[in-house]
Residue frames as qw, qx, qy, qz and C-alpha x, y, z in Angstrom:
[[0.000, 0.890, 0.456, 0.000, 0.00, 0.00, 0.00],
 [0.419, 0.138, 0.007, 0.898, 1.31, 3.42, -0.92],
 [0.096, -0.813, -0.460, 0.345, 0.18, 6.73, 0.54],
 [0.351, 0.331, 0.226, 0.846, 0.16, 10.06, -1.30],
 [0.121, -0.664, -0.443, 0.590, -0.58, 13.36, 0.41],
 [0.234, 0.448, 0.362, 0.783, -1.86, 16.51, -1.23],
 [0.232, -0.841, -0.460, -0.164, -3.40, 19.83, -0.32],
 [0.531, -0.496, -0.134, 0.674, -0.48, 21.68, 1.20],
 [0.336, 0.726, 0.254, 0.544, 0.30, 25.27, 0.34],
 [0.282, 0.036, -0.268, 0.920, 1.05, 28.79, 1.50],
 [0.255, -0.751, -0.540, -0.283, -1.66, 30.48, 3.56],
 [0.018, -0.566, 0.281, -0.775, -1.99, 33.32, 6.03],
 [0.061, -0.043, -0.812, 0.579, -2.50, 32.97, 9.75],
 [0.446, 0.241, 0.417, -0.754, -6.14, 32.26, 10.51],
 [0.590, 0.306, -0.468, -0.583, -6.77, 30.54, 7.19],
 [0.834, -0.081, 0.491, -0.236, -7.78, 26.94, 6.64],
 [0.330, 0.465, -0.747, -0.342, -6.35, 24.07, 4.61],
 [0.916, -0.051, 0.260, -0.301, -7.47, 20.53, 3.93],
 [0.015, 0.523, -0.831, -0.187, -4.88, 17.82, 3.49],
 [0.922, 0.120, -0.016, -0.367, -5.74, 14.56, 1.79],
 [0.244, -0.445, 0.858, 0.075, -4.07, 11.17, 1.95],
 [0.843, 0.277, -0.141, -0.440, -4.94, 8.66, -0.76],
 [0.554, -0.347, 0.755, 0.049, -3.96, 5.02, -0.54],
 [0.725, 0.462, -0.339, -0.383, -3.23, 2.86, -3.56],
 [0.450, 0.369, -0.812, 0.043, -2.24, -0.75, -4.01],
 [0.314, -0.186, -0.877, 0.313, -4.33, -1.94, -1.10],
 [0.344, -0.724, -0.485, -0.349, -7.07, -1.05, 1.31],
 [0.067, 0.487, -0.384, 0.781, -6.61, 1.73, 3.84],
 [0.698, -0.473, -0.082, -0.531, -9.36, 0.27, 6.00],
 [0.896, -0.135, -0.369, 0.207, -6.88, -2.25, 7.42],
 [0.521, 0.160, -0.292, 0.785, -4.85, 0.58, 8.93],
 [0.247, -0.845, -0.295, 0.373, -5.11, 3.14, 11.63],
 [0.487, 0.609, 0.143, 0.609, -4.07, 6.45, 10.10],
 [0.405, -0.737, -0.178, 0.511, -2.18, 9.36, 11.57],
 [0.397, 0.840, -0.010, 0.370, -0.79, 12.68, 10.49],
 [0.662, -0.470, -0.044, 0.583, 2.65, 13.78, 11.61],
 [0.323, 0.931, 0.005, 0.171, 4.55, 16.94, 10.85],
 [0.750, -0.272, 0.024, 0.602, 8.15, 18.01, 10.80],
 [0.137, 0.990, -0.027, -0.011, 9.51, 21.53, 10.75],
 [0.620, 0.569, -0.377, 0.386, 13.17, 22.29, 9.92],
 [0.185, 0.457, -0.618, 0.612, 15.44, 21.45, 12.82],
 [0.571, -0.241, 0.433, -0.654, 12.61, 19.95, 14.85],
 [0.181, -0.040, 0.983, -0.002, 11.79, 16.33, 15.49],
 [0.357, -0.247, -0.680, -0.590, 8.80, 14.84, 13.72],
 [0.228, 0.008, 0.638, -0.736, 5.73, 15.24, 15.89],
 [0.052, 0.420, 0.904, 0.054, 2.36, 13.57, 16.13],
 [0.196, -0.092, -0.114, -0.970, -0.59, 15.67, 14.99],
 [0.700, 0.020, 0.212, -0.682, -3.69, 13.50, 14.86],
 [0.034, 0.130, -0.978, -0.161, -4.82, 9.89, 14.44],
 [0.718, 0.038, 0.015, -0.695, -7.95, 7.93, 13.62],
 [0.569, -0.138, 0.804, -0.100, -8.83, 4.28, 14.16],
 [0.192, -0.006, 0.843, 0.503, -9.44, 1.92, 11.27],
 [0.089, 0.605, 0.780, 0.131, -13.21, 2.45, 11.27],
 [0.049, 0.493, 0.109, 0.862, -13.07, 6.15, 12.08],
 [0.532, -0.654, -0.527, -0.109, -14.82, 5.59, 15.38],
 [0.560, -0.741, -0.101, 0.357, -12.15, 7.27, 17.49],
 [0.474, 0.740, -0.076, 0.472, -9.85, 10.21, 16.92],
 [0.675, -0.551, -0.119, 0.477, -6.86, 11.55, 18.82],
 [0.325, 0.872, 0.017, 0.366, -5.11, 14.91, 18.68],
 [0.534, 0.048, -0.323, 0.779, -1.97, 16.61, 19.89],
 [0.192, -0.704, -0.453, 0.512, -2.73, 19.34, 22.41],
 [0.177, -0.375, 0.214, 0.885, -1.30, 21.93, 20.04],
 [0.169, -0.038, -0.611, -0.773, -3.96, 21.28, 17.38],
 [0.063, -0.432, -0.885, 0.160, -6.91, 20.05, 19.43],
 [0.124, 0.730, 0.444, -0.504, -9.96, 22.12, 18.60],
 [0.188, 0.695, -0.278, -0.636, -8.45, 23.48, 15.38],
 [0.241, 0.329, -0.818, -0.406, -7.72, 20.34, 13.34],
 [0.812, 0.049, 0.364, -0.454, -10.07, 17.50, 12.45],
 [0.008, -0.307, 0.901, 0.305, -9.01, 14.10, 11.14],
 [0.779, 0.228, 0.301, -0.501, -11.44, 11.95, 9.21],
 [0.164, -0.251, 0.875, 0.380, -11.45, 9.08, 6.76],
 [0.769, 0.314, 0.010, -0.556, -13.53, 7.54, 4.01],
 [0.522, -0.268, 0.799, 0.135, -12.66, 3.88, 3.70],
 [0.699, 0.530, 0.477, -0.047, -14.82, 3.48, 0.62],
 [0.439, 0.892, -0.095, 0.049, -12.63, 6.07, -1.11],
 [0.863, -0.019, -0.131, 0.488, -9.40, 4.83, 0.50],
 [0.247, 0.635, -0.093, 0.726, -8.72, 8.32, 1.80],
 [0.474, -0.595, -0.447, 0.471, -7.97, 10.17, 5.01],
 [0.164, 0.771, 0.164, 0.594, -8.28, 13.90, 5.51],
 [0.436, -0.389, -0.396, 0.708, -6.88, 16.49, 7.87],
 [0.032, 0.850, 0.324, 0.414, -8.96, 19.66, 8.06],
 [0.513, -0.203, -0.284, 0.785, -6.87, 22.45, 9.51],
 [0.047, -0.879, -0.343, -0.328, -8.56, 25.63, 10.71],
 [0.332, -0.939, 0.079, -0.037, -7.25, 28.76, 12.43],
 [0.867, 0.193, -0.126, 0.443, -3.77, 28.03, 11.18],
 [0.371, -0.899, 0.138, 0.186, -0.83, 29.58, 13.00],
 [0.367, 0.779, -0.508, -0.007, 2.73, 30.25, 11.82],
 [0.323, -0.476, 0.800, -0.172, 3.91, 27.52, 14.19],
 [0.848, 0.212, 0.436, -0.216, 1.89, 25.02, 12.15],
 [0.500, 0.735, -0.405, -0.213, 4.38, 25.47, 9.32],
 [0.509, -0.368, 0.777, 0.039, 5.90, 22.08, 8.53],
 [0.415, 0.175, -0.772, -0.448, 5.93, 19.18, 6.13],
 [0.706, -0.102, 0.408, -0.570, 2.89, 17.06, 6.91],
 [0.213, 0.239, -0.925, -0.204, 3.04, 13.30, 6.52],
 [0.844, -0.120, -0.033, -0.522, 0.29, 10.72, 6.38],
 [0.076, 0.374, -0.916, 0.124, 1.09, 7.37, 8.00],
 [0.830, -0.145, -0.260, -0.472, -0.63, 4.03, 8.42],
 [0.174, -0.369, 0.863, -0.298, -0.30, 1.37, 11.11],
 [0.489, -0.077, -0.799, -0.341, -1.70, -2.09, 10.44],
 [0.512, -0.237, 0.451, -0.692, -4.63, -2.89, 12.70],
 [0.153, 0.046, -0.980, -0.116, -5.17, -6.62, 13.11],
 [0.220, 0.386, 0.740, -0.505, -8.60, -5.89, 14.60],
 [0.267, 0.286, -0.263, -0.882, -9.75, -4.15, 11.42],
 [0.463, -0.066, -0.704, -0.535, -13.11, -5.36, 10.23],
 [0.466, -0.344, -0.799, 0.160, -14.20, -6.49, 13.66],
 [0.372, -0.838, -0.374, -0.138, -15.52, -4.95, 16.84],
 [0.603, -0.657, -0.004, 0.452, -12.19, -3.89, 18.32],
 [0.459, 0.843, -0.076, 0.270, -9.51, -1.44, 17.32],
 [0.724, -0.131, -0.151, 0.660, -5.89, -0.71, 17.94],
 [0.103, -0.951, -0.110, 0.270, -5.29, 2.81, 19.30],
 [0.661, 0.632, -0.070, 0.400, -2.94, 4.40, 16.76],
 [0.673, -0.424, -0.166, 0.583, 0.36, 5.17, 18.51],
 [0.049, 0.990, 0.002, -0.132, 1.87, 8.63, 18.75],
 [0.441, -0.574, 0.548, 0.419, 5.34, 7.30, 17.95],
 [0.576, 0.633, -0.273, -0.439, 6.10, 7.49, 14.28],
 [0.052, 0.466, -0.877, -0.106, 8.55, 4.60, 14.40],
 [0.451, 0.093, 0.845, -0.272, 5.62, 2.23, 14.96],
 [0.622, 0.567, 0.131, -0.524, 4.00, 3.02, 11.62],
 [0.718, 0.062, 0.637, 0.274, 4.20, 0.73, 8.61],
 [0.460, 0.607, 0.461, 0.457, 3.30, 3.14, 5.81],
 [0.196, -0.637, -0.070, 0.742, 4.40, 6.70, 5.06],
 [0.504, 0.812, 0.272, 0.113, 3.61, 9.20, 2.38],
 [0.627, 0.306, 0.003, 0.716, 6.14, 11.58, 0.86],
 [0.262, -0.514, -0.334, 0.745, 4.81, 14.63, 2.69],
 [0.202, 0.747, 0.402, 0.489, 3.18, 17.90, 1.71],
 [0.339, 0.019, -0.263, 0.903, 4.46, 21.34, 2.69],
 [0.185, -0.852, -0.475, -0.114, 2.25, 23.66, 4.72],
 [0.391, 0.068, -0.170, 0.902, 3.50, 27.21, 5.21],
 [0.183, -0.844, -0.504, -0.006, 1.58, 29.71, 7.34],
 [0.349, 0.356, -0.088, 0.862, 2.63, 33.34, 7.13],
 [0.234, -0.527, -0.568, 0.587, 1.97, 35.82, 9.92]]
């Protein structure tokens, strides 16, 4: 399965952006999905995650209330809606997938906040927020 992100760009503080992650070569519904970001000189950080069915979502404190993660398994996509953007949100944003062996059933694996535990990664999309 390959992941491809899109939707990044240059915006002003207070604006909104929607990032998309499209999976190909397999089904995204077998994976928990997360978004990470990395700014120059800063370690990659967790932004948001969603379980395989979309039933549960998780956010970093820095984006909680401003960003919304969602997914459409029928379309093999995941989305990160980013509102009230701040200059400190400037980074390359990555979509990642972690295999969930509970997928399709009643249980779910809570997507981890550590990037090293993820099986799939996209190439990233740049988000730049000017002040």
